[in-house]
PAGULO-679087 format. One record per residue: residue number from 1; residue in one letter; chain; y, x, z of N, C-alpha, C in turn. Coordinates in Angstrom, 2 decimals, padded with zeros to 5 digits. Example, Ala and Ser with C-alpha at 12.3 -4.5 7.8 and 13.67 -1.06 7.14 Angstrom:
1 | a | A | -005.69 | 013.19 | 007.80 | -004.50 | 012.30 | 007.80 | -003.30 | 013.20 | 007.80
2 | s | A | -002.25 | 012.85 | 007.08 | -001.06 | 013.67 | 007.14 | 000.03 | 012.90 | 007.87
//
This chain:
1 | m | A | 019.03 | -021.12 | -034.62 | 018.67 | -021.83 | -033.42 | 017.16 | -021.72 | -033.16
2 | n | A | 016.39 | -021.76 | -034.19 | 014.95 | -021.61 | -034.03 | 014.59 | -020.23 | -033.52
3 | n | A | 015.36 | -019.24 | -033.92 | 015.09 | -017.87 | -033.51 | 015.19 | -017.74 | -032.00
4 | f | A | 016.15 | -018.42 | -031.38 | 016.32 | -018.37 | -029.92 | 015.09 | -018.92 | -029.21
5 | q | A | 014.55 | -020.00 | -029.73 | 013.37 | -020.62 | -029.11 | 012.17 | -019.69 | -029.16
6 | f | A | 012.00 | -018.98 | -030.28 | 010.88 | -018.06 | -030.41 | 011.04 | -016.86 | -029.47
7 | k | A | 012.27 | -016.36 | -029.34 | 012.51 | -015.23 | -028.43 | 012.25 | -015.64 | -026.98
8 | r | A | 012.67 | -016.84 | -026.65 | 012.46 | -017.35 | -025.28 | 010.96 | -017.50 | -025.01
9 | a | A | 010.24 | -018.04 | -025.94 | 008.79 | -018.20 | -025.79 | 008.10 | -016.84 | -025.68
10 | e | A | 008.60 | -015.87 | -026.43 | 008.04 | -014.52 | -026.38 | 008.24 | -013.90 | -024.99
11 | k | A | 009.42 | -014.07 | -024.40 | 009.70 | -013.54 | -023.06 | 008.78 | -014.17 | -022.03
12 | i | A | 008.61 | -015.47 | -022.12 | 007.76 | -016.18 | -021.16 | 006.31 | -015.71 | -021.29
13 | t | A | 005.85 | -015.55 | -022.52 | 004.48 | -015.10 | -022.75 | 004.27 | -013.69 | -022.21
14 | r | A | 005.23 | -012.82 | -022.43 | 005.11 | -011.45 | -021.93 | 005.08 | -011.41 | -020.40
15 | r | A | 005.91 | -012.21 | -019.76 | 005.92 | -012.24 | -018.29 | 004.59 | -012.74 | -017.75
16 | k | A | 004.05 | -013.78 | -018.36 | 002.76 | -014.31 | -017.92 | 001.66 | -013.27 | -018.10
17 | a | A | 001.68 | -012.56 | -019.22 | 000.66 | -011.56 | -019.49 | 000.77 | -010.39 | -018.50
18 | l | A | 001.99 | -009.98 | -018.19 | 002.19 | -008.90 | -017.25 | 001.74 | -009.30 | -015.85
19 | l | A | 002.10 | -010.49 | -015.42 | 001.70 | -010.99 | -014.11 | 000.18 | -011.11 | -014.02
20 | f | A | -000.44 | -011.64 | -015.05 | -001.90 | -011.76 | -015.07 | -002.56 | -010.39 | -015.00
21 | t | A | -002.04 | -009.42 | -015.73 | -002.61 | -008.08 | -015.75 | -002.51 | -007.42 | -014.38
22 | i | A | -001.36 | -007.55 | -013.73 | -001.18 | -006.94 | -012.41 | -002.12 | -007.58 | -011.39
23 | i | A | -002.18 | -008.89 | -011.36 | -003.05 | -009.59 | -010.41 | -004.52 | -009.26 | -010.68
24 | f | A | -004.91 | -009.23 | -011.93 | -006.29 | -008.93 | -012.29 | -006.69 | -007.54 | -011.81
25 | h | A | -005.85 | -006.55 | -012.06 | -006.20 | -005.18 | -011.68 | -006.18 | -004.98 | -010.16
26 | v | A | -005.27 | -005.62 | -009.47 | -005.26 | -005.52 | -008.01 | -006.55 | -006.11 | -007.44
27 | l | A | -006.94 | -007.26 | -007.93 | -008.17 | -007.88 | -007.45 | -009.40 | -007.05 | -007.83
28 | l | A | -009.42 | -006.49 | -009.02 | -010.55 | -005.69 | -009.47 | -010.70 | -004.42 | -008.63
29 | i | A | -009.61 | -003.69 | -008.47 | -009.66 | -002.44 | -007.69 | -009.93 | -002.74 | -006.23
30 | g | A | -009.31 | -003.78 | -005.69 | -009.56 | -004.16 | -004.31 | -011.00 | -004.56 | -004.08
31 | g | A | -011.57 | -005.33 | -004.98 | -012.97 | -005.74 | -004.85 | -013.93 | -004.58 | -004.94
32 | l | A | -013.66 | -003.67 | -005.85 | -014.54 | -002.50 | -005.99 | -014.41 | -001.56 | -004.78
33 | t | A | -013.21 | -001.42 | -004.29 | -012.98 | -000.49 | -003.18 | -013.53 | -001.02 | -001.88
34 | f | A | -013.19 | -002.23 | -001.53 | -013.57 | -002.76 | -000.23 | -014.96 | -003.37 | -000.22
35 | g | A | -015.62 | -003.43 | -001.35 | -016.99 | -003.89 | -001.41 | -018.00 | -002.77 | -001.30
36 | t | A | -017.53 | -001.54 | -001.16 | -018.41 | -000.38 | -001.10 | -018.14 | 000.41 | 000.17
37 | e | A | -018.83 | 001.53 | 000.32 | -018.62 | 002.40 | 001.47 | -017.23 | 003.03 | 001.44
38 | m | A | -016.66 | 003.15 | 000.26 | -015.33 | 003.73 | 000.15 | -014.32 | 002.91 | 000.93
39 | g | A | -014.54 | 001.62 | 001.01 | -013.63 | 000.75 | 001.76 | -013.60 | 001.11 | 003.22
40 | d | A | -014.75 | 001.46 | 003.81 | -014.79 | 001.88 | 005.22 | -014.03 | 003.17 | 005.42
41 | k | A | -014.18 | 004.09 | 004.50 | -013.47 | 005.37 | 004.63 | -011.96 | 005.16 | 004.51
42 | i | A | -011.57 | 004.31 | 003.60 | -010.14 | 004.06 | 003.40 | -009.54 | 003.38 | 004.63
43 | t | A | -010.23 | 002.38 | 005.15 | -009.66 | 001.68 | 006.31 | -009.60 | 002.58 | 007.53
44 | d | A | -010.59 | 003.45 | 007.72 | -010.55 | 004.40 | 008.84 | -009.40 | 005.39 | 008.67
45 | t | A | -009.19 | 005.86 | 007.47 | -008.10 | 006.80 | 007.20 | -006.75 | 006.15 | 007.45
46 | v | A | -006.60 | 004.91 | 007.01 | -005.34 | 004.21 | 007.21 | -005.10 | 003.96 | 008.69
47 | k | A | -006.15 | 003.58 | 009.43 | -006.00 | 003.37 | 010.87 | -005.59 | 004.65 | 011.57
48 | e | A | -006.20 | 005.77 | 011.21 | -005.85 | 007.05 | 011.83 | -004.42 | 007.44 | 011.50
49 | f | A | -003.99 | 007.15 | 010.30 | -002.65 | 007.53 | 009.87 | -001.58 | 006.78 | 010.67
50 | f | A | -001.80 | 005.50 | 010.90 | -000.81 | 004.69 | 011.59 | -000.98 | 004.67 | 013.11
51 | q | A | -002.02 | 005.31 | 013.61 | -002.27 | 005.31 | 015.04 | -001.30 | 006.26 | 015.73
52 | d | A | -000.75 | 005.82 | 016.88 | 000.17 | 006.67 | 017.63 | -000.59 | 007.83 | 018.25
53 | e | A | 000.14 | 008.91 | 018.49 | -000.47 | 010.06 | 019.15 | -000.77 | 009.68 | 020.59
54 | k | A | -001.87 | 010.20 | 021.09 | -002.25 | 009.91 | 022.47 | -001.37 | 010.74 | 023.41
55 | p | A | -000.79 | 010.10 | 024.40 | 000.06 | 010.86 | 025.33 | -000.80 | 011.79 | 026.18
56 | s | A | -000.30 | 012.99 | 026.41 | -001.05 | 013.94 | 027.20 | -000.87 | 013.64 | 028.69
57 | a | A | -001.88 | 013.93 | 029.46 | -001.85 | 013.64 | 030.90 | -000.93 | 014.61 | 031.63
58 | k | A | -000.73 | 015.76 | 031.06 | 000.09 | 016.78 | 031.69 | 001.55 | 016.61 | 031.28
59 | k | A | 002.45 | 016.67 | 032.25 | 003.87 | 016.55 | 031.95 | 004.36 | 017.89 | 031.43
60 | k | A | 005.07 | 017.85 | 030.32 | 005.56 | 019.09 | 029.72 | 006.85 | 019.51 | 030.41
61 | e | A | 006.93 | 020.80 | 030.67 | 008.13 | 021.35 | 031.26 | 009.06 | 021.84 | 030.17
62 | p | A | 010.35 | 021.93 | 030.46 | 011.27 | 022.45 | 029.43 | 010.96 | 023.91 | 029.13
63 | l | A | 011.30 | 024.31 | 027.92 | 011.01 | 025.67 | 027.49 | 011.81 | 026.70 | 028.27
64 | a | A | 013.06 | 026.41 | 028.53 | 013.90 | 027.36 | 029.28 | 014.25 | 026.73 | 030.62
65 | k | A | 014.01 | 027.50 | 031.69 | 014.32 | 027.01 | 033.03 | 015.68 | 027.52 | 033.42
66 | n | A | 016.49 | 026.62 | 033.96 | 017.82 | 027.01 | 034.43 | 017.71 | 027.55 | 035.86
67 | k | A | 018.18 | 028.79 | 036.05 | 018.15 | 029.40 | 037.40 | 019.57 | 029.37 | 037.93
68 | k | A | 019.68 | 028.93 | 039.18 | 021.01 | 028.88 | 039.79 | 021.09 | 029.84 | 040.92
//
């Protein structure tokens, strides 16, 4: 019965450590990235990637014209 309690405590400790590690590294990398010039480059790249293509002013004609 004691063995079950130790295994349960071990699982809880591992989950807490994993969660802490993930949050710590996300905050660390985010702070380093967005606190420097690299952050501007990354945000511009992301904006360009998700930006829609600009519609052309000229209407495109079909490639093949049907002649009757």
